[in-house]
C-alpha positions, 0 to 999 in steps of 0.5 A: 318885691313889688310897688304896692299902694296903700289900698292894695296893701289893705287888699293883700292882707285880706286876701292872705288872712282869708286864705290862711284862716277859713274863720276869716270873713268879710262883711259890710256895704258894697264889699262884694262884686263892687269891691267896696267904695275905695276898692279894698275888698276887690276880688274877695267876692270872686275868690271866696264867694257870698258866704265869706264876703257878705254884702249888706243892707245899709244898716251899720248897727245891723251888720256890726251886731251880726259881726260881733255875734259871729266873732263870739261863735268862733269866726273872725269877721272883718267889718268895713265901714264905708266911711269912719263917720258912719260908725256913729250908727254902730257905736253902741254895738261897739262900745257897749257890747264888743268892748265889754263882752270878754270882761262881762263873761269872765273870759268865757267869750272873746270877740276877735273882730276888726272894724275897718274905717276910712277916715280923714280927708284926701291928701294929694302927693304935694301935701294939698288936703280937701275935705269931703264935708263934715259927714265924711271927713272926720278922724274919730279915733280918741272916741275909742281909745277911751273905751276899754276893751278896744284896740286902735290901730293907725298905719301910715304906710302901705307896709304898716297897713299890711302888717298891721291888718294881719296882726289885727285879724289874728288878735282875739280883741276887737280892733278899731282899724283906722285907714286914712283914706287920703293915703289910699292911692297916694302912698306907695312902698316896695313890699316883699311878697313873703309874709309881713307881720307888724305887731300891735303896740310897737311904735316906729321911728320913721326918721331919727333926729336929735333936736326935736321929736314930732310924734305923728299919726296918719297922714301927718307922718308923711307931711312931718317927713316933708318938713323934716327933710326941709329943715335938715338943709337948715341943720335942724334934726327932726326925729319922726315917731309914729306910734302905729297903734294907739292902743296898745300904746308904745309909751316906752318909745315915746319916752325914749325919743322925748328924752333923747331930744328934749323938745316934742311936737304932737300932730294928728288930723283930729281936733285938738281938744280931747285928741290923743295928742293930749294923751301923749303929751301926758305920757311925755310929761310923766316919763320925760319931764326932767329931760324936756327943755320946752313945753310939749306943743300940739299941732292938731285940727281946729275944734270945728267940722271939717269943710268941703273942698280945699277949705278944709286946709283952714281946719286942719294942720298941714306942713306950715302948721307942723313947721311953725310948731317945731320952730316954736319949741326950738326957741325954748 
C-alpha cells in the first residue's frame, strides 16, 4: 500500500503496461527525457528507450497520424496531447480516420490507440479554481462522445486513473482518455501494489445517499463530495455517482440511482450547452421519469471561454453552484 498522486497513478499505469506488453509505446511532445509537461511519462525513456518512448516535433496531426498507423499494424500507442485543447489540430486524424477504420474495413483493421489529454483548470485542495486561459483550460469531452467508434474515459481519482488507463491500453478501440490536470497533484489515494484494473463502462457510487443524486465527472466529483459532506450535517443525504466512462456509459447505474432518490443534478466542467450532462439528463428522463420528484438540474460551466487566473471561477461550476442546484431540486 502506498499513497499515490493522480499523476503518479498515470505514470504507474504506463510503466506497468509497457513492461507487460512490448507492443505498448508512448509518443508525444517532450515525453522523453523531460517526462512530459506534467511528469506523467517520467522514467519511461530511461527504462524503455527511444524506440518505445518517441519524442516528436510540435505536430499533433503528425504524431497522432503516425500513432494511428502504428496501431493498425499491431502496436498499442499511447499519445500524449500536452493540453487537451491542442487536440483540435489532430481532430481529423481522430474523428475521420481512427474512429471509423474498424467500420470501414469491415473489421479487418483495429485501432488500439489511447490519446491522453490533460484538460480543464487547476483545482486547489480547498476547491479554488484557476484557469490557464482560453487555449489551455477547455473540457472538450462532448466532441468525441458524438463520434461513433471512440471510447471516452474521465477518471476522477488516482485509483480510477490507474485502473482505467490500463483497461484503455488493453482495449482494441481508440480511447480518448481525459485527465483533469488540476487533480494531478491534489488527489491522493492509498493504492495496493498489486494489479489494479477498472473496467470501462462501469460507473461508481462515490458516496451513497437517499435524497438526491449528483452525477459528476472529473474535478466536479471531489467538489460534490465536499458539498455532500456539509449537507449531511443538515440531514440532507446526497448520492454522488461518477460515470467514469462516458462512452460506453453505464446507463443502468444512472437510472437506478435516479429512481432511488427521485432528484438528479448533473455537474461537469464543460459548458452547459451541448455538454454531456444533457445526454445524462436524457438517460434519466428515458429510464426514470416516473420516479422523478423534480426536473433534472444541470450545474455546468457558462457558455464562454475559460478566463485566466482566479477569474475562471466566474465561468465554472464550484461548490456554491453545486449546492445551489441541490437545494433547488430538493424544494420540489
